[in-house]
All heavy atoms as a GROMACS GRO file, in nm:
protein
  576
    1VAL      N    1  -0.003  -4.017  -3.270
    1VAL     CA    2  -0.130  -4.060  -3.216
    1VAL      C    3  -0.102  -4.178  -3.124
    1VAL      O    4  -0.036  -4.273  -3.160
    1VAL     CB    5  -0.227  -4.102  -3.328
    1VAL    CG1    6  -0.354  -4.153  -3.269
    1VAL    CG2    7  -0.254  -3.988  -3.424
    2TYR      N    8  -0.156  -4.168  -3.003
    2TYR     CA    9  -0.140  -4.274  -2.904
    2TYR      C   10  -0.273  -4.294  -2.834
    2TYR      O   11  -0.328  -4.202  -2.773
    2TYR     CB   12  -0.031  -4.235  -2.802
    2TYR     CG   13  -0.011  -4.338  -2.693
    2TYR    CD1   14   0.051  -4.459  -2.720
    2TYR    CD2   15  -0.056  -4.314  -2.564
    2TYR    CE1   16   0.070  -4.553  -2.620
    2TYR    CE2   17  -0.037  -4.406  -2.463
    2TYR     CZ   18   0.026  -4.526  -2.492
    2TYR     OH   19   0.042  -4.619  -2.393
    3ARG      N   20  -0.329  -4.413  -2.848
    3ARG     CA   21  -0.458  -4.448  -2.789
    3ARG      C   22  -0.568  -4.348  -2.827
    3ARG      O   23  -0.648  -4.308  -2.745
    3ARG     CB   24  -0.449  -4.464  -2.639
    3ARG     CG   25  -0.361  -4.578  -2.595
    3ARG     CD   26  -0.369  -4.597  -2.447
    3ARG     NE   27  -0.282  -4.706  -2.407
    3ARG     CZ   28  -0.265  -4.747  -2.285
    3ARG    NH1   29  -0.327  -4.684  -2.187
    3ARG    NH2   30  -0.186  -4.847  -2.257
    4GLY      N   31  -0.564  -4.300  -2.947
    4GLY     CA   32  -0.666  -4.209  -2.995
    4GLY      C   33  -0.645  -4.062  -2.960
    4GLY      O   34  -0.729  -3.979  -2.989
    5PHE      N   35  -0.533  -4.031  -2.895
    5PHE     CA   36  -0.503  -3.892  -2.859
    5PHE      C   37  -0.381  -3.844  -2.937
    5PHE      O   38  -0.288  -3.919  -2.964
    5PHE     CB   39  -0.475  -3.878  -2.709
    5PHE     CG   40  -0.594  -3.903  -2.624
    5PHE    CD1   41  -0.618  -4.029  -2.569
    5PHE    CD2   42  -0.684  -3.801  -2.596
    5PHE    CE1   43  -0.728  -4.052  -2.490
    5PHE    CE2   44  -0.795  -3.824  -2.517
    5PHE     CZ   45  -0.817  -3.950  -2.464
    6VAL      N   46  -0.382  -3.717  -2.967
    6VAL     CA   47  -0.269  -3.654  -3.034
    6VAL      C   48  -0.200  -3.563  -2.934
    6VAL      O   49  -0.265  -3.483  -2.866
    6VAL     CB   50  -0.316  -3.572  -3.157
    6VAL    CG1   51  -0.200  -3.498  -3.219
    6VAL    CG2   52  -0.386  -3.660  -3.257
    7THR      N   53  -0.070  -3.576  -2.923
    7THR     CA   54   0.007  -3.490  -2.834
    7THR      C   55   0.076  -3.384  -2.919
    7THR      O   56   0.144  -3.416  -3.016
    7THR     CB   57   0.113  -3.571  -2.758
    7THR    OG1   58   0.048  -3.673  -2.682
    7THR    CG2   59   0.193  -3.481  -2.665
    8ILE      N   60   0.056  -3.258  -2.880
    8ILE     CA   61   0.117  -3.147  -2.952
    8ILE      C   62   0.202  -3.069  -2.852
    8ILE      O   63   0.154  -3.032  -2.745
    8ILE     CB   64   0.010  -3.054  -3.013
    8ILE    CG1   65  -0.077  -3.131  -3.111
    8ILE    CG2   66   0.076  -2.934  -3.078
    8ILE    CD1   67  -0.194  -3.052  -3.162
    9GLU      N   68   0.327  -3.048  -2.884
    9GLU     CA   69   0.415  -2.968  -2.800
    9GLU      C   70   0.436  -2.834  -2.869
    9GLU      O   71   0.459  -2.828  -2.988
    9GLU     CB   72   0.549  -3.038  -2.780
    9GLU     CG   73   0.536  -3.163  -2.698
    9GLU     CD   74   0.671  -3.228  -2.670
    9GLU    OE1   75   0.774  -3.158  -2.681
    9GLU    OE2   76   0.671  -3.347  -2.638
   10VAL      N   77   0.425  -2.726  -2.788
   10VAL     CA   78   0.435  -2.592  -2.842
   10VAL      C   79   0.533  -2.513  -2.756
   10VAL      O   80   0.529  -2.521  -2.633
   10VAL     CB   81   0.297  -2.521  -2.842
   10VAL    CG1   82   0.309  -2.379  -2.891
   10VAL    CG2   83   0.197  -2.601  -2.923
   11GLU      N   84   0.617  -2.435  -2.820
   11GLU     CA   85   0.705  -2.342  -2.749
   11GLU      C   86   0.664  -2.202  -2.788
   11GLU      O   87   0.662  -2.167  -2.905
   11GLU     CB   88   0.851  -2.366  -2.787
   11GLU     CG   89   0.946  -2.280  -2.710
   11GLU     CD   90   1.091  -2.312  -2.743
   11GLU    OE1   91   1.124  -2.431  -2.758
   11GLU    OE2   92   1.168  -2.215  -2.755
   12LEU      N   93   0.625  -2.120  -2.688
   12LEU     CA   94   0.578  -1.984  -2.713
   12LEU      C   95   0.680  -1.883  -2.663
   12LEU      O   96   0.744  -1.904  -2.561
   12LEU     CB   97   0.446  -1.958  -2.641
   12LEU     CG   98   0.326  -2.041  -2.684
   12LEU    CD1   99   0.208  -2.012  -2.593
   12LEU    CD2  100   0.290  -2.012  -2.828
   13ARG      N  101   0.689  -1.774  -2.735
   13ARG     CA  102   0.771  -1.662  -2.691
   13ARG      C  103   0.682  -1.538  -2.698
   13ARG      O  104   0.630  -1.503  -2.803
   13ARG     CB  105   0.892  -1.645  -2.782
   13ARG     CG  106   0.982  -1.533  -2.737
   13ARG     CD  107   1.108  -1.530  -2.820
   13ARG     NE  108   1.075  -1.513  -2.961
   13ARG     CZ  109   1.128  -1.422  -3.041
   13ARG    NH1  110   1.219  -1.341  -2.993
   13ARG    NH2  111   1.093  -1.412  -3.166
   14VAL      N  112   0.663  -1.473  -2.583
   14VAL     CA  113   0.579  -1.354  -2.576
   14VAL      C  114   0.667  -1.234  -2.610
   14VAL      O  115   0.768  -1.208  -2.545
   14VAL     CB  116   0.516  -1.336  -2.436
   14VAL    CG1  117   0.436  -1.208  -2.429
   14VAL    CG2  118   0.432  -1.458  -2.402
   15THR      N  119   0.628  -1.160  -2.713
   15THR     CA  120   0.705  -1.043  -2.754
   15THR      C  121   0.634  -0.913  -2.717
   15THR      O  122   0.697  -0.810  -2.708
   15THR     CB  123   0.731  -1.043  -2.906
   15THR    OG1  124   0.606  -1.048  -2.974
   15THR    CG2  125   0.814  -1.164  -2.945
   16ARG      N  126   0.504  -0.920  -2.697
   16ARG     CA  127   0.428  -0.801  -2.657
   16ARG      C  128   0.302  -0.848  -2.586
   16ARG      O  129   0.240  -0.946  -2.626
   16ARG     CB  130   0.392  -0.719  -2.780
   16ARG     CG  131   0.324  -0.589  -2.745
   16ARG     CD  132   0.304  -0.501  -2.863
   16ARG     NE  133   0.257  -0.575  -2.980
   16ARG     CZ  134   0.208  -0.520  -3.088
   16ARG    NH1  135   0.200  -0.389  -3.095
   16ARG    NH2  136   0.168  -0.592  -3.189
   17ALA      N  137   0.264  -0.775  -2.481
   17ALA     CA  138   0.144  -0.811  -2.406
   17ALA      C  139   0.069  -0.683  -2.371
   17ALA      O  140   0.129  -0.580  -2.344
   17ALA     CB  141   0.179  -0.888  -2.281
   18ARG      N  142  -0.062  -0.692  -2.370
   18ARG     CA  143  -0.146  -0.579  -2.330
   18ARG      C  144  -0.223  -0.616  -2.205
   18ARG      O  145  -0.256  -0.731  -2.184
   18ARG     CB  146  -0.246  -0.546  -2.441
   18ARG     CG  147  -0.182  -0.475  -2.556
   18ARG     CD  148  -0.288  -0.414  -2.642
   18ARG     NE  149  -0.303  -0.499  -2.761
   18ARG     CZ  150  -0.399  -0.486  -2.848
   18ARG    NH1  151  -0.493  -0.396  -2.831
   18ARG    NH2  152  -0.405  -0.563  -2.953
   19GLY      N  153  -0.253  -0.514  -2.126
   19GLY     CA  154  -0.335  -0.537  -2.008
   19GLY      C  155  -0.258  -0.588  -1.888
   19GLY      O  156  -0.315  -0.614  -1.785
   20ILE      N  157  -0.128  -0.600  -1.902
   20ILE     CA  158  -0.048  -0.646  -1.790
   20ILE      C  159   0.032  -0.526  -1.740
   20ILE      O  160   0.099  -0.458  -1.817
   20ILE     CB  161   0.049  -0.758  -1.833
   20ILE    CG1  162  -0.031  -0.879  -1.879
   20ILE    CG2  163   0.143  -0.794  -1.718
   20ILE    CD1  164   0.054  -0.989  -1.937
   21SER      N  165   0.021  -0.500  -1.611
   21SER     CA  166   0.097  -0.387  -1.555
   21SER      C  167   0.178  -0.436  -1.437
   21SER      O  168   0.138  -0.527  -1.365
   21SER     CB  169   0.004  -0.274  -1.514
   21SER     OG  170  -0.084  -0.318  -1.414
   22LEU      N  171   0.290  -0.374  -1.419
   22LEU     CA  172   0.375  -0.406  -1.305
   22LEU      C  173   0.328  -0.329  -1.184
   22LEU      O  174   0.275  -0.218  -1.197
   22LEU     CB  175   0.519  -0.369  -1.337
   22LEU     CG  176   0.583  -0.444  -1.454
   22LEU    CD1  177   0.721  -0.387  -1.482
   22LEU    CD2  178   0.592  -0.591  -1.423
   23PRO      N  179   0.345  -0.385  -1.066
   23PRO     CA  180   0.307  -0.311  -0.946
   23PRO      C  181   0.392  -0.186  -0.935
   23PRO      O  182   0.507  -0.184  -0.980
   23PRO     CB  183   0.334  -0.409  -0.833
   23PRO     CG  184   0.425  -0.512  -0.889
   23PRO     CD  185   0.403  -0.515  -1.036
   24PRO      N  186   0.336  -0.081  -0.875
   24PRO     CA  187   0.413   0.042  -0.863
   24PRO      C  188   0.533   0.022  -0.771
   24PRO      O  189   0.529  -0.058  -0.679
   24PRO     CB  190   0.314   0.142  -0.802
   24PRO     CG  191   0.212   0.057  -0.736
   24PRO     CD  192   0.205  -0.070  -0.814
   25THR      N  193   0.639   0.094  -0.798
   25THR     CA  194   0.755   0.093  -0.711
   25THR      C  195   0.770   0.232  -0.651
   25THR      O  196   0.734   0.332  -0.713
   25THR     CB  197   0.882   0.056  -0.787
   25THR    OG1  198   0.903   0.149  -0.894
   25THR    CG2  199   0.874  -0.085  -0.844
   26PHE      N  200   0.819   0.237  -0.532
   26PHE     CA  201   0.833   0.362  -0.461
   26PHE      C  202   0.976   0.379  -0.414
   26PHE      O  203   1.037   0.284  -0.367
   26PHE     CB  204   0.738   0.367  -0.340
   26PHE     CG  205   0.594   0.349  -0.377
   26PHE    CD1  206   0.534   0.226  -0.366
   26PHE    CD2  207   0.520   0.455  -0.424
   26PHE    CE1  208   0.401   0.208  -0.402
   26PHE    CE2  209   0.387   0.440  -0.460
   26PHE     CZ  210   0.328   0.315  -0.448
   27ASP      N  211   1.027   0.498  -0.428
   27ASP     CA  212   1.162   0.529  -0.380
   27ASP      C  213   1.147   0.617  -0.256
   27ASP      O  214   1.125   0.737  -0.266
   27ASP     CB  215   1.242   0.600  -0.489
   27ASP     CG  216   1.383   0.630  -0.444
   27ASP    OD1  217   1.423   0.588  -0.334
   27ASP    OD2  218   1.455   0.697  -0.520
   28PHE      N  219   1.159   0.556  -0.140
   28PHE     CA  220   1.142   0.629  -0.016
   28PHE      C  221   1.270   0.700   0.028
   28PHE      O  222   1.272   0.768   0.129
   28PHE     CB  223   1.095   0.534   0.096
   28PHE     CG  224   0.957   0.480   0.073
   28PHE    CD1  225   0.938   0.348   0.035
   28PHE    CD2  226   0.846   0.561   0.088
   28PHE    CE1  227   0.811   0.298   0.012
   28PHE    CE2  228   0.718   0.511   0.066
   28PHE     CZ  229   0.702   0.379   0.028
   29SER      N  230   1.377   0.684  -0.050
   29SER     CA  231   1.503   0.748  -0.013
   29SER      C  232   1.507   0.894  -0.057
   29SER      O  233   1.590   0.970  -0.009
   29SER     CB  234   1.621   0.672  -0.073
   29SER     OG  235   1.616   0.677  -0.215
   30ASN      N  236   1.418   0.935  -0.147
   30ASN     CA  237   1.412   1.074  -0.193
   30ASN      C  238   1.282   1.139  -0.148
   30ASN      O  239   1.175   1.082  -0.167
   30ASN     CB  240   1.422   1.080  -0.346
   30ASN     CG  241   1.557   1.035  -0.394
   30ASN    OD1  242   1.660   1.077  -0.343
   30ASN    ND2  243   1.558   0.947  -0.493
   31ALA      N  244   1.293   1.258  -0.092
   31ALA     CA  245   1.174   1.330  -0.046
   31ALA      C  246   1.096   1.384  -0.165
   31ALA      O  247   1.152   1.413  -0.270
   31ALA     CB  248   1.214   1.445   0.045
   32ASN      N  249   0.964   1.392  -0.149
   32ASN     CA  250   0.880   1.458  -0.250
   32ASN      C  251   0.776   1.542  -0.178
   32ASN      O  252   0.773   1.549  -0.055
   32ASN     CB  253   0.817   1.357  -0.346
   32ASN     CG  254   0.718   1.264  -0.280
   32ASN    OD1  255   0.632   1.307  -0.203
   32ASN    ND2  256   0.729   1.136  -0.306
   33GLU      N  257   0.688   1.607  -0.253
   33GLU     CA  258   0.592   1.701  -0.194
   33GLU      C  259   0.491   1.634  -0.102
   33GLU      O  260   0.425   1.701  -0.022
   33GLU     CB  261   0.519   1.780  -0.304
   33GLU     CG  262   0.429   1.697  -0.393
   33GLU     CD  263   0.500   1.627  -0.508
   33GLU    OE1  264   0.621   1.642  -0.524
   33GLU    OE2  265   0.432   1.554  -0.581
   34ASN      N  266   0.475   1.503  -0.108
   34ASN     CA  267   0.379   1.433  -0.023
   34ASN      C  268   0.438   1.389   0.111
   34ASN      O  269   0.364   1.347   0.199
   34ASN     CB  270   0.323   1.311  -0.096
   34ASN     CG  271   0.247   1.349  -0.221
   34ASN    OD1  272   0.169   1.443  -0.219
   34ASN    ND2  273   0.270   1.279  -0.329
   35ASN      N  274   0.567   1.395   0.126
   35ASN     CA  275   0.631   1.349   0.249
   35ASN      C  276   0.627   1.458   0.354
   35ASN      O  277   0.658   1.573   0.326
   35ASN     CB  278   0.777   1.310   0.222
   35ASN     CG  279   0.790   1.202   0.118
   35ASN    OD1  280   0.872   1.214   0.029
   35ASN    ND2  281   0.710   1.098   0.124
   36ASP      N  282   0.588   1.419   0.475
   36ASP     CA  283   0.588   1.517   0.583
   36ASP      C  284   0.665   1.468   0.706
   36ASP      O  285   0.664   1.531   0.810
   36ASP     CB  286   0.445   1.558   0.620
   36ASP     CG  287   0.354   1.440   0.654
   36ASP    OD1  288   0.404   1.326   0.659
   36ASP    OD2  289   0.235   1.463   0.672
   37VAL      N  290   0.733   1.355   0.693
   37VAL     CA  291   0.816   1.305   0.802
   37VAL      C  292   0.922   1.213   0.740
   37VAL      O  293   0.903   1.161   0.630
   37VAL     CB  294   0.730   1.230   0.907
   37VAL    CG1  295   0.675   1.100   0.852
   37VAL    CG2  296   0.808   1.202   1.035
   38HIS      N  297   1.032   1.199   0.810
   38HIS     CA  298   1.131   1.101   0.764
   38HIS      C  299   1.186   1.026   0.884
   38HIS      O  300   1.189   1.076   0.996
   38HIS     CB  301   1.242   1.165   0.680
   38HIS     CG  302   1.344   1.240   0.759
   38HIS    ND1  303   1.333   1.372   0.787
   38HIS    CD2  304   1.460   1.200   0.814
   38HIS    CE1  305   1.437   1.412   0.857
   38HIS    NE2  306   1.516   1.310   0.876
   39PHE      N  307   1.226   0.903   0.859
   39PHE     CA  308   1.287   0.818   0.960
   39PHE      C  309   1.433   0.800   0.924
   39PHE      O  310   1.468   0.794   0.806
   39PHE     CB  311   1.220   0.679   0.964
   39PHE     CG  312   1.076   0.681   1.002
   39PHE    CD1  313   0.977   0.658   0.907
   39PHE    CD2  314   1.036   0.706   1.132
   39PHE    CE1  315   0.844   0.659   0.940
   39PHE    CE2  316   0.902   0.708   1.166
   39PHE     CZ  317   0.806   0.684   1.070
   40LEU      N  318   1.515   0.788   1.023
   40LEU     CA  319   1.656   0.756   1.003
   40LEU      C  320   1.674   0.613   1.051
   40LEU      O  321   1.663   0.584   1.170
   40LEU     CB  322   1.745   0.853   1.080
   40LEU     CG  323   1.894   0.834   1.064
   40LEU    CD1  324   1.935   0.852   0.919
   40LEU    CD2  325   1.970   0.933   1.152
   41VAL      N  326   1.695   0.522   0.957
   41VAL     CA  327   1.706   0.379   0.989
   41VAL      C  328   1.842   0.329   0.940
   41VAL      O  329   1.870   0.330   0.820
   41VAL     CB  330   1.593   0.298   0.920
   41VAL    CG1  331   1.606   0.150   0.952
   41VAL    CG2  332   1.457   0.351   0.960
   42LYS      N  333   1.923   0.289   1.034
   42LYS     CA  334   2.057   0.239   1.004
   42LYS      C  335   2.133   0.334   0.912
   42LYS      O  336   2.196   0.294   0.814
   42LYS     CB  337   2.050   0.099   0.944
   42LYS     CG  338   1.997  -0.005   1.040
   42LYS     CD  339   2.001  -0.144   0.980
   42LYS     CE  340   1.951  -0.243   1.082
   42LYS     NZ  341   1.955  -0.381   1.030
   43GLY      N  342   2.122   0.463   0.941
   43GLY     CA  343   2.196   0.563   0.866
   43GLY      C  344   2.132   0.606   0.735
   43GLY      O  345   2.186   0.689   0.664
   44LYS      N  346   2.015   0.551   0.702
   44LYS     CA  347   1.948   0.587   0.577
   44LYS      C  348   1.817   0.660   0.608
   44LYS      O  349   1.743   0.620   0.696
   44LYS     CB  350   1.917   0.462   0.494
   44LYS     CG  351   2.042   0.392   0.445
   44LYS     CD  352   2.008   0.275   0.358
   44LYS     CE  353   2.136   0.208   0.311
   44LYS     NZ  354   2.110   0.098   0.221
   45HIS      N  355   1.791   0.767   0.534
   45HIS     CA  356   1.668   0.844   0.550
   45HIS      C  357   1.556   0.780   0.469
   45HIS      O  358   1.574   0.745   0.352
   45HIS     CB  359   1.687   0.988   0.503
   45HIS     CG  360   1.776   1.066   0.594
   45HIS    ND1  361   1.730   1.135   0.703
   45HIS    CD2  362   1.911   1.082   0.593
   45HIS    CE1  363   1.830   1.192   0.764
   45HIS    NE2  364   1.942   1.162   0.700
   46ILE      N  365   1.441   0.762   0.532
   46ILE     CA  366   1.322   0.708   0.467
   46ILE      C  367   1.214   0.815   0.479
   46ILE      O  368   1.173   0.850   0.589
   46ILE     CB  369   1.276   0.577   0.532
   46ILE    CG1  370   1.387   0.474   0.521
   46ILE    CG2  371   1.148   0.526   0.468
   46ILE    CD1  372   1.360   0.345   0.596
   47HIS      N  373   1.169   0.868   0.366
   47HIS     CA  374   1.071   0.977   0.363
   47HIS      C  375   0.932   0.920   0.340
   47HIS      O  376   0.912   0.844   0.245
   47HIS     CB  377   1.107   1.075   0.251
   47HIS     CG  378   1.244   1.132   0.267
   47HIS    ND1  379   1.267   1.246   0.339
   47HIS    CD2  380   1.365   1.089   0.224
   47HIS    CE1  381   1.397   1.273   0.338
   47HIS    NE2  382   1.459   1.179   0.269
   48VAL      N  383   0.838   0.956   0.427
   48VAL     CA  384   0.702   0.900   0.420
   48VAL      C  385   0.599   1.007   0.454
   48VAL      O  386   0.633   1.121   0.483
   48VAL     CB  387   0.687   0.779   0.514
   48VAL    CG1  388   0.776   0.664   0.472
   48VAL    CG2  389   0.718   0.817   0.658
   49ASN      N  390   0.472   0.965   0.454
   49ASN     CA  391   0.362   1.051   0.491
   49ASN      C  392   0.306   1.003   0.625
   49ASN      O  393   0.283   0.883   0.643
   49ASN     CB  394   0.255   1.047   0.382
   49ASN     CG  395   0.142   1.141   0.410
   49ASN    OD1  396   0.063   1.115   0.500
   49ASN    ND2  397   0.135   1.249   0.336
   50LYS      N  398   0.281   1.093   0.716
   50LYS     CA  399   0.234   1.057   0.850
   50LYS      C  400   0.101   0.982   0.851
   50LYS      O  401   0.082   0.890   0.929
   50LYS     CB  402   0.217   1.182   0.936
   50LYS     CG  403   0.341   1.253   0.973
   50LYS     CD  404   0.306   1.376   1.054
   50LYS     CE  405   0.424   1.466   1.074
   50LYS     NZ  406   0.387   1.589   1.144
   51GLN      N  407   0.008   1.025   0.767
   51GLN     CA  408  -0.127   0.972   0.776
   51GLN      C  409  -0.134   0.819   0.757
   51GLN      O  410  -0.186   0.748   0.843
   51GLN     CB  411  -0.219   1.042   0.678
   51GLN     CG  412  -0.364   1.002   0.697
   51GLN     CD  413  -0.456   1.082   0.606
   51GLN    OE1  414  -0.412   1.149   0.514
   51GLN    NE2  415  -0.585   1.073   0.632
   52PRO      N  416  -0.083   0.764   0.646
   52PRO     CA  417  -0.092   0.618   0.633
   52PRO      C  418  -0.008   0.544   0.737
   52PRO      O  419  -0.047   0.438   0.784
   52PRO     CB  420  -0.042   0.589   0.491
   52PRO     CG  421   0.015   0.714   0.438
   52PRO     CD  422  -0.031   0.826   0.525
   53ILE      N  423   0.106   0.602   0.774
   53ILE     CA  424   0.187   0.539   0.879
   53ILE      C  425   0.108   0.533   1.010
   53ILE      O  426   0.108   0.432   1.080
   53ILE     CB  427   0.320   0.616   0.899
   53ILE    CG1  428   0.406   0.611   0.773
   53ILE    CG2  429   0.396   0.564   1.019
   53ILE    CD1  430   0.458   0.476   0.737
   54SER      N  431   0.037   0.641   1.043
   54SER     CA  432  -0.042   0.646   1.167
   54SER      C  433  -0.155   0.544   1.167
   54SER      O  434  -0.190   0.490   1.271
   54SER     CB  435  -0.099   0.786   1.186
   54SER     OG  436   0.004   0.879   1.200
   55ILE      N  437  -0.213   0.518   1.051
   55ILE     CA  438  -0.322   0.422   1.043
   55ILE      C  439  -0.272   0.281   1.073
   55ILE      O  440  -0.334   0.206   1.148
   55ILE     CB  441  -0.388   0.427   0.903
   55ILE    CG1  442  -0.463   0.560   0.887
   55ILE    CG2  443  -0.483   0.308   0.882
   55ILE    CD1  444  -0.510   0.587   0.745
   56PHE      N  445  -0.157   0.246   1.015
   56PHE     CA  446  -0.107   0.110   1.030
   56PHE      C  447  -0.017   0.091   1.152
   56PHE      O  448   0.010  -0.022   1.191
   56PHE     CB  449  -0.034   0.067   0.903
   56PHE     CG  450  -0.128   0.055   0.786
   56PHE    CD1  451  -0.129   0.150   0.686
   56PHE    CD2  452  -0.217  -0.051   0.777
   56PHE    CE1  453  -0.217   0.141   0.579
   56PHE    CE2  454  -0.304  -0.062   0.671
   56PHE     CZ  455  -0.305   0.034   0.572
   57ALA      N  456   0.030   0.201   1.209
   57ALA     CA  457   0.114   0.194   1.329
   57ALA      C  458   0.067   0.303   1.426
   57ALA      O  459   0.125   0.411   1.433
   57ALA     CB  460   0.260   0.213   1.292
   58PRO      N  461  -0.042   0.277   1.501
   58PRO     CA  462  -0.099   0.378   1.591
   58PRO      C  463   0.000   0.436   1.691
   58PRO      O  464  -0.010   0.552   1.728
   58PRO     CB  465  -0.212   0.303   1.662
   58PRO     CG  466  -0.245   0.188   1.573
   58PRO     CD  467  -0.118   0.152   1.504
   59GLU      N  468   0.098   0.358   1.733
   59GLU     CA  469   0.197   0.409   1.828
   59GLU      C  470   0.279   0.521   1.765
   59GLU      O  471   0.313   0.618   1.831
   59GLU     CB  472   0.289   0.297   1.879
   59GLU     CG  473   0.216   0.195   1.964
   59GLU     CD  474   0.149   0.258   2.086
   59GLU    OE1  475   0.211   0.345   2.151
   59GLU    OE2  476   0.035   0.221   2.117
   60LEU      N  477   0.309   0.508   1.636
   60LEU     CA  478   0.380   0.616   1.568
   60LEU      C  479   0.289   0.737   1.552
   60LEU      O  480   0.334   0.851   1.559
   60LEU     CB  481   0.430   0.570   1.431
   60LEU     CG  482   0.551   0.477   1.435
   60LEU    CD1  483   0.586   0.431   1.295
   60LEU    CD2  484   0.670   0.543   1.499
   61GLY      N  485   0.160   0.714   1.534
   61GLY     CA  486   0.064   0.824   1.527
   61GLY      C  487   0.066   0.907   1.654
   61GLY      O  488   0.055   1.030   1.650
   62LYS      N  489   0.082   0.840   1.767
   62LYS     CA  490   0.090   0.912   1.895
   62LYS      C  491   0.215   0.999   1.900
   62LYS      O  492   0.213   1.111   1.950
   62LYS     CB  493   0.090   0.813   2.011
   62LYS     CG  494  -0.042   0.743   2.031
   62LYS     CD  495  -0.033   0.641   2.142
   62LYS     CE  496  -0.163   0.561   2.153
   62LYS     NZ  497  -0.153   0.454   2.253
   63VAL      N  498   0.325   0.947   1.848
   63VAL     CA  499   0.449   1.025   1.843
   63VAL      C  500   0.429   1.146   1.754
   63VAL      O  501   0.467   1.258   1.788
   63VAL     CB  502   0.567   0.939   1.793
   63VAL    CG1  503   0.691   1.025   1.769
   63VAL    CG2  504   0.598   0.827   1.891
   64PHE      N  505   0.368   1.127   1.638
   64PHE     CA  506   0.344   1.238   1.545
   64PHE      C  507   0.255   1.345   1.607
   64PHE      O  508   0.276   1.463   1.588
   64PHE     CB  509   0.279   1.189   1.415
   64PHE     CG  510   0.363   1.092   1.336
   64PHE    CD1  511   0.302   0.994   1.260
   64PHE    CD2  512   0.502   1.097   1.337
   64PHE    CE1  513   0.377   0.905   1.186
   64PHE    CE2  514   0.577   1.007   1.264
   64PHE     CZ  515   0.515   0.912   1.188
   65GLY      N  516   0.156   1.302   1.683
   65GLY     CA  517   0.061   1.395   1.744
   65GLY      C  518   0.116   1.466   1.867
   65GLY      O  519   0.054   1.559   1.917
   66SER      N  520   0.231   1.424   1.914
   66SER     CA  521   0.287   1.482   2.038
   66SER      C  522   0.349   1.619   2.016
   66SER      O  523   0.376   1.691   2.111
   66SER     CB  524   0.392   1.388   2.097
   66SER     OG  525   0.509   1.387   2.016
   67GLY      N  526   0.374   1.655   1.891
   67GLY     CA  527   0.436   1.784   1.862
   67GLY      C  528   0.588   1.781   1.869
   67GLY      O  529   0.654   1.881   1.840
   68GLU      N  530   0.644   1.670   1.908
   68GLU     CA  531   0.790   1.658   1.914
   68GLU      C  532   0.847   1.653   1.775
   68GLU      O  533   0.786   1.601   1.682
   68GLU     CB  534   0.830   1.530   1.990
   68GLU     CG  535   0.790   1.528   2.135
   68GLU     CD  536   0.865   1.632   2.217
   68GLU    OE1  537   0.984   1.655   2.191
   68GLU    OE2  538   0.803   1.691   2.306
   69THR      N  539   0.965   1.709   1.757
   69THR     CA  540   1.030   1.706   1.626
   69THR      C  541   1.122   1.586   1.609
   69THR      O  542   1.157   1.550   1.499
   69THR     CB  543   1.111   1.835   1.603
   69THR    OG1  544   1.209   1.848   1.706
   69THR    CG2  545   1.019   1.956   1.600
   70GLU      N  546   1.160   1.524   1.721
   70GLU     CA  547   1.243   1.404   1.716
   70GLU      C  548   1.194   1.305   1.818
   70GLU      O  549   1.148   1.343   1.926
   70GLU     CB  550   1.390   1.437   1.743
   70GLU     CG  551   1.456   1.518   1.636
   70GLU     CD  552   1.605   1.535   1.664
   70GLU    OE1  553   1.659   1.467   1.753
   70GLU    OE2  554   1.666   1.617   1.595
   71ALA      N  555   1.204   1.178   1.786
   71ALA     CA  556   1.168   1.073   1.882
   71ALA      C  557   1.253   0.952   1.853
   71ALA      O  558   1.280   0.919   1.738
   71ALA     CB  559   1.020   1.036   1.868
   72GLU      N  560   1.298   0.888   1.959
   72GLU     CA  561   1.375   0.765   1.943
   72GLU      C  562   1.283   0.649   1.977
   72GLU      O  563   1.220   0.647   2.083
   72GLU     CB  564   1.496   0.764   2.036
   72GLU     CG  565   1.588   0.647   2.013
   72GLU     CD  566   1.716   0.657   2.090
   72GLU    OE1  567   1.764   0.770   2.115
   72GLU    OE2  568   1.768   0.552   2.127
   73ILE      N  569   1.272   0.557   1.881
   73ILE     CA  570   1.179   0.444   1.899
   73ILE      C  571   1.257   0.316   1.902
   73ILE      O  572   1.346   0.293   1.826
   73ILE     CB  573   1.076   0.441   1.786
   73ILE    CG1  574   0.999   0.572   1.784
   73ILE    CG2  575   0.984   0.324   1.799
   73ILE    CD1  576   0.909   0.589   1.666
   0.00000   0.00000   0.00000
């Protein structure tokens, strides 16, 4: 007790928690049924879906809409 206050020190160890989830992780190096395009970046293939890429990168959307099967960007 110091000046009318009590100091309590506690050490906690969490062994189980509910309601906590980790953010999803994605492996773009392996193709799946949702992928409709892939990029070759520094020798590595990245498999993605055109639609979300086109929304966030309109210039790539133009490439996708051109009908070309390959494009160098």
